[in-house]
C-alpha positions in Angstrom: 119.8 214.0 163.7 120.6 212.6 167.2 124.1 212.8 166.8 123.7 216.1 166.3 121.1 217.1 168.9 123.9 215.6 171.1 126.7 217.1 170.4 125.5 220.7 169.6 124.0 220.2 173.5 127.5 218.8 174.5 129.5 222.0 173.0 126.9 224.0 175.0 127.2 223.2 178.5 130.8 223.3 177.3 130.5 226.4 176.4 128.9 227.3 179.8 131.4 225.4 181.7 134.2 227.4 180.3 131.8 230.8 180.8 132.1 229.9 184.2 135.3 228.8 184.8 136.2 232.6 182.9 134.3 233.7 186.0 135.6 232.4 188.6 138.5 234.0 190.3 142.2 232.9 190.6 142.3 234.2 193.8 139.6 234.1 196.7 140.5 234.3 200.3 137.2 234.4 202.4 136.7 237.1 204.7 136.8 235.0 207.6 139.3 234.0 207.3 140.5 237.3 207.7 138.4 238.5 211.4 140.2 238.1 214.6 141.0 234.9 216.0 143.1 234.0 218.8 146.2 232.4 218.9 146.2 228.6 220.4 149.4 226.3 222.4 149.7 223.4 221.7 151.9 220.8 222.6 150.9 217.6 222.2 150.9 218.6 218.3 153.7 219.4 215.7 154.8 222.6 215.3 153.4 224.0 211.9 156.0 224.7 210.1 160.0 223.7 211.2 163.2 224.2 209.0 166.1 225.5 209.2 167.2 228.6 206.5 170.6 228.4 205.9 172.8 230.7 207.0 172.9 232.5 204.2 169.8 233.9 204.2 169.8 236.7 205.9 170.2 235.3 209.6 166.6 234.6 210.2 167.2 231.3 210.4 169.7 232.6 213.5 167.3 231.5 216.5 166.1 228.6 215.1 169.9 226.8 214.5 170.8 227.8 218.0 167.5 226.7 219.6 168.9 223.7 222.1 165.6 221.7 221.9 165.0 219.0 225.2 162.3 217.2 226.5 159.8 219.8 228.5 160.8 222.3 225.4 161.1 220.2 222.2 160.6 223.3 220.0 160.8 227.1 220.0 157.5 228.4 221.7 157.0 231.1 219.3 156.4 227.8 216.9 154.1 225.8 220.0 151.4 228.8 219.3 148.6 227.7 216.2 146.4 230.2 214.4 142.9 229.8 215.2 140.3 232.1 213.4 137.5 232.7 214.8 134.8 232.2 212.4 134.8 227.6 212.0 134.3 228.3 208.4 137.7 228.8 207.9 139.1 225.9 207.9 143.2 226.7 207.2 145.7 224.2 205.6 148.3 222.4 207.3 151.0 222.5 203.8 154.2 220.7 204.0 156.0 221.0 200.2 154.0 218.4 199.2 150.9 220.1 199.3 152.3 223.3 198.9 153.4 222.4 195.5 151.0 220.3 194.4 148.5 223.8 195.1 150.8 225.8 193.3 150.5 222.8 190.0 146.4 223.2 190.6 146.1 227.1 190.0 148.4 226.7 186.9 151.3 228.8 188.9 154.8 229.2 186.8 156.0 232.3 188.5 155.9 233.8 192.6 157.0 236.9 192.8 157.7 238.8 195.7 158.2 242.7 195.6 158.5 245.1 198.3 160.9 245.8 201.2 163.0 243.9 204.1 159.0 242.3 204.8 158.4 241.1 201.9 161.9 239.5 201.8 160.9 237.5 205.1 157.8 237.1 203.4 160.0 235.2 200.6 161.7 233.0 202.5 159.0 231.4 204.1 157.6 231.3 201.0 161.1 229.2 199.5 161.5 227.0 202.9 157.8 226.0 202.6 157.3 224.2 199.3 160.3 222.7 200.2 163.8 225.0 199.8 165.3 224.8 202.9 167.3 222.2 202.4 169.3 223.9 199.5 172.6 224.8 198.9 171.8 227.8 196.7 172.6 231.2 197.5 170.0 233.7 199.0 167.0 234.1 197.2 168.6 237.5 194.9 167.7 240.7 194.5 167.8 242.8 191.0 171.3 244.1 190.8 170.6 248.4 189.5 173.5 247.1 187.0 171.9 243.8 185.7 168.9 243.3 183.6 168.9 239.7 184.8 169.6 237.8 188.0 168.5 234.4 189.2 165.3 233.0 190.1 165.6 230.3 193.3 163.9 227.2 192.2 160.6 226.0 194.0 158.6 222.5 194.3 162.0 220.8 191.8 161.5 217.8 193.9 158.0 217.8 192.8 157.9 217.6 189.2 157.4 221.9 189.9 159.6 223.4 188.1 158.6 227.3 189.5 160.9 230.0 189.3 160.9 232.3 192.7 162.0 236.2 192.7 162.6 238.9 195.5 163.1 242.1 193.9 163.8 244.9 196.9 161.4 248.2 196.1 160.4 249.8 199.4 157.7 251.9 197.6 156.3 250.1 195.0 157.6 252.6 192.4 157.3 252.6 188.5 160.3 253.2 187.0 161.5 250.7 184.0 165.1 251.5 184.0 166.8 248.3 184.9 169.8 250.1 185.4 170.2 252.5 188.1 167.9 252.3 191.6 164.3 254.0 191.3 163.6 257.8 191.5 160.7 258.1 190.7 158.6 259.6 193.8 154.7 260.1 194.1 153.3 263.6 193.5 155.5 266.1 194.1 157.5 264.6 196.8 161.5 265.0 196.5 162.7 261.7 196.5 165.4 261.3 199.6 162.7 262.9 201.4 161.9 262.7 205.3 159.0 261.4 203.3 159.7 259.5 200.4 163.4 257.7 200.6 163.7 255.9 197.7 167.6 255.8 196.6 170.8 254.0 197.7 170.9 253.1 200.9 174.2 254.0 202.6 175.5 254.0 199.1 175.7 249.6 199.4 171.8 248.8 198.1 169.3 250.1 196.6 165.9 250.2 197.8 163.7 250.4 194.5 164.9 248.0 191.8 162.6 248.1 188.9 160.5 245.6 188.8 157.1 246.2 186.5 159.0 245.0 183.4 160.7 241.8 184.8 156.7 241.2 185.9 155.3 242.2 182.0 157.7 241.0 180.6 157.2 237.2 181.1 154.5 236.2 179.7 154.4 232.6 182.4 151.3 232.6 185.2 152.5 234.6 187.5 151.5 234.6 191.6 153.0 238.3 192.5 152.5 239.4 196.3 153.3 242.8 196.9 153.8 245.6 199.6 154.5 248.7 200.5 153.9 251.5 203.7 156.4 250.9 206.0 159.0 253.4 204.8 155.7 255.7 204.2 155.6 258.4 206.9 152.4 259.6 205.4 148.9 259.7 204.3 149.4 261.1 201.4 152.0 260.4 199.7 151.1 256.8 199.8 148.1 257.4 198.6 149.5 258.5 195.3 152.0 255.6 195.4 148.7 253.4 196.0 146.9 255.6 193.9 149.4 254.6 190.8 150.2 251.5 191.3 146.7 250.7 190.9 146.5 252.3 187.3 149.8 251.1 185.8 147.9 247.0 187.0 144.9 248.0 185.6 146.4 249.3 181.8 150.1 247.5 182.0 148.0 244.4 182.9 146.2 244.0 179.6 147.3 241.0 177.1 148.4 239.0 180.4 147.4 236.0 181.7 144.6 236.1 182.7 145.7 233.1 185.4 148.1 235.5 187.4 147.0 236.1 190.8 148.6 239.4 192.3 147.1 240.3 195.5 148.5 242.7 197.8 149.9 242.5 201.6 148.3 245.0 204.3 151.0 246.5 207.1 151.1 245.1 210.7 152.7 247.6 212.6 155.9 246.4 215.2 155.4 246.0 218.3 157.4 247.8 221.0 159.3 246.1 223.9 158.9 243.0 221.9 161.7 241.0 223.9 159.9 241.5 226.9 157.0 238.9 225.4 158.0 235.1 225.1 154.0 234.3 224.3 151.5 235.4 222.4 148.8 237.9 223.7 145.1 237.5 224.0 143.6 240.7 222.9 145.4 244.7 221.2 144.5 245.8 224.9 147.3 244.8 226.7 149.4 246.0 224.3 147.6 249.5 224.7 150.6 250.1 227.2 153.5 250.4 225.5 152.2 252.1 222.8 153.7 255.8 222.6 156.4 257.4 221.2 158.2 253.9 219.4 155.2 253.9 217.0 155.3 257.1 216.9 159.6 257.5 215.4 158.9 254.7 213.4 155.5 255.3 212.1 153.5 252.5 213.0 151.0 254.3 213.9 150.0 255.4 210.7 150.1 251.3 209.3 146.4 250.9 210.1 145.4 254.3 207.6 147.3 253.0 205.0 145.7 248.9 205.2 142.0 250.6 205.9 142.8 252.8 202.3 144.6 250.2 200.2 141.2 248.1 201.1 138.7 250.9 199.7 140.4 251.5 196.6 141.0 247.9 195.7 137.4 247.5 196.0 136.3 251.0 194.3 138.9 250.3 191.7 137.3 246.0 191.3 133.7 248.4 191.2 134.7 250.6 188.7 136.2 248.0 186.4 132.9 245.3 187.1 130.8 248.2 184.9 133.1 248.7 182.3 133.8 245.7 181.5 130.9 243.0 183.3 133.7 240.5 184.9 134.0 241.0 188.6 136.5 237.8 188.8 139.0 239.3 186.4 138.5 242.9 187.2 140.0 243.1 190.0 143.4 245.0 189.8 144.8 243.4 192.9 143.7 241.0 195.8 143.6 241.6 199.1 145.8 239.8 201.4 145.1 240.4 205.3 147.6 239.6 208.2 147.0 241.9 210.4 144.9 240.2 212.5 146.6 236.9 212.7 150.1 239.4 213.1 148.7 241.9 215.7 148.2 239.3 218.7 152.4 237.9 218.1 154.7 240.0 220.0 157.1 237.1 220.6 159.1 235.5 217.7 160.2 239.1 216.2 163.7 239.4 215.6 163.5 242.8 215.8 160.2 244.1 216.9 159.2 244.9 213.2 160.8 241.8 211.2 160.0 237.9 212.5 162.4 234.7 212.5 162.0 232.1 210.2 160.2 229.6 210.7 157.4 231.6 212.6 154.6 233.9 212.4 155.2 234.8 208.7 154.5 231.3 207.7 151.1 232.0 208.4 150.5 234.6 206.9 151.4 231.9 203.4 149.1 229.8 205.2 146.2 232.5 203.9 148.1 233.1 200.6 147.3 229.1 199.7 144.4 228.8 201.5 143.1 231.7 198.3 145.1 229.8 195.3 141.7 228.4 193.4 142.1 225.4 190.2 143.6 226.8 187.1 141.7 228.6 184.4 141.9 228.1 181.3 
C-alpha cells in the first residue's frame, strides 16, 4: 500500500515537473538586457573575443589580419570596449568555444540557421567563430544556390563532441516562396518585385537575394535555432508591415508539429552610422551622433529602421497574446522572440567595415552574446 502510494506521488510529481517544463520557453532574454547601457574601455583585461576569420570569409576579418599589435596597443581599439547593461541584474556571459557549445548542448539545439541579408551573414560568421570555427580551413558559409535544393552547412562544436550544423541563407525580405531552384519572386501585397520599394531579384545577374528558406527549415525535424532578420532593404513601412505579418502567420501555421524545442528569434535592425570613418571609439549617447544624421540616412532609408523595429515588437506581442488565448500556453505560443541589438549597436559608430557592416571580430559578437544569454535548457 505504501509502495503504491509512493509511486502515485512520484508519478504525480513527475507529471507536475513535466508540465512546468512544458511551460518554460526555450528562449528567455530579460528585458533589462536589451535596455540602454554603456561601452567601457578596459585594457587591463583581454578583449571579449579575438579570432582570425580565414581569408575566404568575405574579407570581414581583414582588419584583424592587417592589425599589427604594439606594447601600447595590443589589440584593435574597437575590441577593447565591453558592453555594460544599465541594470546590474543583466549579467552577460563571456563565451569561449567550450562554454558556447555547452550552452547549445544544454538547450538541445541540433541545427542553427541564419536567414536574412548580408548583415545576417555577418552575424552567422560571428556565431561560427565564437563556437570555435575560426581555425577551420573549410570554405565560407554556404549560401543556397538557386539551382540546388541542398547545400553544405558548416559544422559547429565538433572539437567538443557536438556536431551541430550552421546554415546561412540569403533572403533580404524573408519571402515565403518554396521553389528551391529559382530566385524568390513573391512580394508582400501588390508591391512589384524589382520596384524601388522591394527589389527581391537577381543582384547584377549574379547572386539571388531571396533564396527559399522555409522548406529548409520545415523539412528537417532537428531542434533548430532559427535567427531571422529583415528591414535594411525595405524603403517604406507598408511593404515591411505586410511582409512581417505574412512571416508571423507562416510561422504560426507551418510550425505545427515541429519540435517544441525550436528557438525562433527575430533580430532587430540597427541603423548604420554616417561618417563612420571619423570615429575611433564608441559614443556616450546617441545625441553625440545627432549632428551627422541627415541626407545619408535618407539615402539608405536608415530613418525607417526605428519604426520597423517598434512594429516588429508590437506585432509579436499581439501575436503571442492572441495565441495564448487560443492555446493557453504562453511559453509555446510566441511565433518568434525578439533579439533587440539596437541599444548595443547604436553607440558604436567605430569598428565599421563600411557604415552599416562591421569588421569581425567586433560589435556583432555582442549580438550573439545576447543570443546565448537567452538560450535555456532543453525542453523534453
